[in-house]
C-alpha positions as MATLAB code, in Angstrom:
seq = 'XXXXXXXXXXXXXXXXXXXXXXXXXXXXXXXXXXXXXXXXXXXXXXXXXXXXXXXXXXXXXXXXXXXXXXXXXXXXXXXXXXXXXXXXXXXXXXXXXXXXXXXXXXXXXXXXXXXXXXXXXXXXXXXXXXXXXXXXXXXXXXXXXXXXXXX';
ca = [
      92.223  -35.075   -4.704;
      91.266  -35.209   -8.238;
      94.231  -34.261  -10.717;
      93.309  -34.680  -14.068;
      90.226  -35.340  -16.218;
      91.278  -38.445  -18.721;
      88.076  -39.315  -20.711;
      84.934  -37.343  -21.980;
      82.094  -39.448  -22.983;
      80.160  -38.952  -26.470;
      76.566  -41.082  -27.562;
      77.370  -41.862  -31.146;
      74.667  -43.729  -32.892;
      77.582  -46.066  -34.710;
      81.035  -46.380  -33.873;
      82.625  -47.196  -37.699;
      80.684  -43.887  -38.620;
      81.925  -41.743  -35.518;
      85.293  -43.268  -36.496;
      85.136  -41.657  -40.556;
      83.953  -38.393  -38.501;
      86.197  -38.132  -35.663;
      88.924  -38.999  -37.127;
      88.567  -39.219  -41.372;
      86.924  -35.434  -41.101;
      88.248  -33.813  -37.705;
      91.691  -35.834  -38.202;
      91.768  -36.785  -34.113;
      93.882  -40.391  -33.821;
      92.141  -43.383  -32.205;
      93.715  -44.232  -28.479;
      91.842  -47.255  -27.712;
      89.655  -49.373  -30.277;
      88.443  -52.564  -28.251;
      85.787  -55.184  -28.236;
      85.036  -56.518  -24.426;
      82.798  -58.547  -25.442;
      80.127  -56.448  -23.903;
      80.826  -53.201  -25.654;
      83.390  -51.787  -27.641;
      85.839  -49.329  -26.736;
      86.658  -46.440  -28.837;
      88.137  -43.243  -27.902;
      89.853  -40.753  -30.071;
      92.293  -37.979  -28.610;
      94.100  -34.546  -30.804;
      96.821  -35.905  -31.918;
      99.911  -35.909  -29.271;
      97.862  -35.533  -26.788;
      96.082  -38.712  -25.130;
      95.792  -37.473  -21.927;
      92.302  -36.357  -22.677;
      90.460  -38.981  -24.778;
      86.603  -39.230  -26.068;
      85.002  -42.025  -25.590;
      82.453  -42.254  -28.617;
      80.092  -44.801  -26.488;
      77.075  -46.360  -28.183;
      73.918  -46.118  -25.929;
      72.836  -49.605  -24.546;
      74.166  -52.441  -21.950;
      75.336  -52.278  -19.748;
      74.787  -48.410  -19.038;
      71.094  -48.839  -20.719;
      68.545  -51.053  -21.198;
      66.805  -51.198  -24.339;
      64.228  -48.405  -23.537;
      66.897  -45.854  -21.905;
      69.210  -46.411  -24.560;
      66.327  -45.675  -27.091;
      65.592  -42.752  -25.451;
      69.579  -41.640  -25.318;
      69.430  -41.971  -29.384;
      66.769  -39.574  -29.548;
      68.193  -37.066  -27.493;
      71.474  -37.291  -29.480;
      69.669  -36.916  -33.356;
      67.735  -34.063  -31.521;
      70.807  -32.240  -30.161;
      69.903  -32.057  -26.952;
      72.634  -33.809  -25.110;
      74.311  -30.482  -24.592;
      77.964  -29.579  -25.926;
      79.686  -32.725  -26.625;
      83.303  -30.781  -27.044;
      85.153  -27.524  -27.890;
      88.492  -28.020  -29.649;
      90.973  -25.445  -29.869;
      93.425  -24.575  -33.567;
      95.810  -21.985  -34.409;
      94.361  -20.805  -37.308;
      90.322  -21.496  -37.381;
      89.834  -19.518  -40.641;
      91.789  -22.208  -42.711;
      90.129  -25.188  -40.522;
      87.301  -23.855  -41.277;
      87.894  -24.045  -44.722;
      89.235  -27.749  -44.837;
      86.463  -28.941  -43.048;
      83.997  -28.003  -45.530;
      86.447  -29.394  -48.013;
      85.650  -32.440  -46.630;
      81.915  -31.847  -46.064;
      81.773  -31.478  -42.029;
      78.173  -29.177  -42.293;
      78.528  -25.903  -39.856;
      76.230  -24.501  -37.691;
      78.258  -21.381  -37.507;
      80.419  -20.074  -39.630;
      83.571  -18.125  -37.705;
      82.827  -15.515  -35.445;
      84.493  -12.843  -33.347;
      83.814  -13.159  -29.339;
      85.368  -11.865  -27.104;
      87.721  -14.828  -25.645;
      88.419  -15.316  -29.704;
      87.162  -16.901  -32.894;
      85.143  -19.919  -33.165;
      82.350  -21.498  -35.296;
      80.194  -24.444  -34.743;
      79.238  -27.803  -36.211;
      77.523  -31.053  -35.142;
      78.912  -34.973  -36.047;
      76.758  -36.683  -37.720;
      74.416  -37.752  -35.272;
      73.524  -34.256  -33.987;
      76.443  -33.686  -30.843;
      77.082  -30.371  -31.146;
      80.587  -29.902  -31.369;
      82.515  -25.995  -31.403;
      86.066  -25.753  -32.992;
      87.986  -22.221  -31.792;
      90.541  -20.146  -31.891;
      91.824  -18.697  -28.421;
      92.328  -14.591  -27.712;
      95.926  -13.539  -27.593;
      96.710  -11.682  -24.606;
      93.730  -10.497  -21.566;
      90.248  -11.522  -21.939;
      88.082   -8.933  -21.129;
      84.315  -10.819  -19.847;
      81.647   -8.679  -20.888;
      78.504   -7.995  -19.337;
      76.074  -10.656  -19.747;
      74.025   -8.364  -22.274;
      77.218   -8.080  -24.797;
      78.338  -11.916  -24.516;
      76.489  -13.118  -27.342;
      74.896  -16.376  -28.127;
      76.266  -20.294  -29.569;
      74.565  -21.605  -32.348;
];
């Protein structure tokens, strides 16, 4: 039986630029940075939480041939790879202001929702991310006409 998710993969076009963004701006920490010869295994995690790591993977061998890697790069750039991650914080407005000051570009300002407050951003490559502050107490899920949309 499955017991945990340890890694999630996010395609990035430049791993050094990804480090600058995910570590330098978002405040994650490097877990592993290893040259395996055929690829660079680069993972980051929320400080103090190594149990779930993001693998910042560059499209290419061994997973992709050159043509497929190019297609993946195009999809990443278009923002068509889906949600790369949702992070939680204790103070969404403070975090938003701190990240704006660091030059992070947001697609949506903090917005109140039925589950809490969250905002949208993209990494330098086009991957969609969200940061949220969950609502305290029980959450009442509205019917689909009231749930809202994500940017």
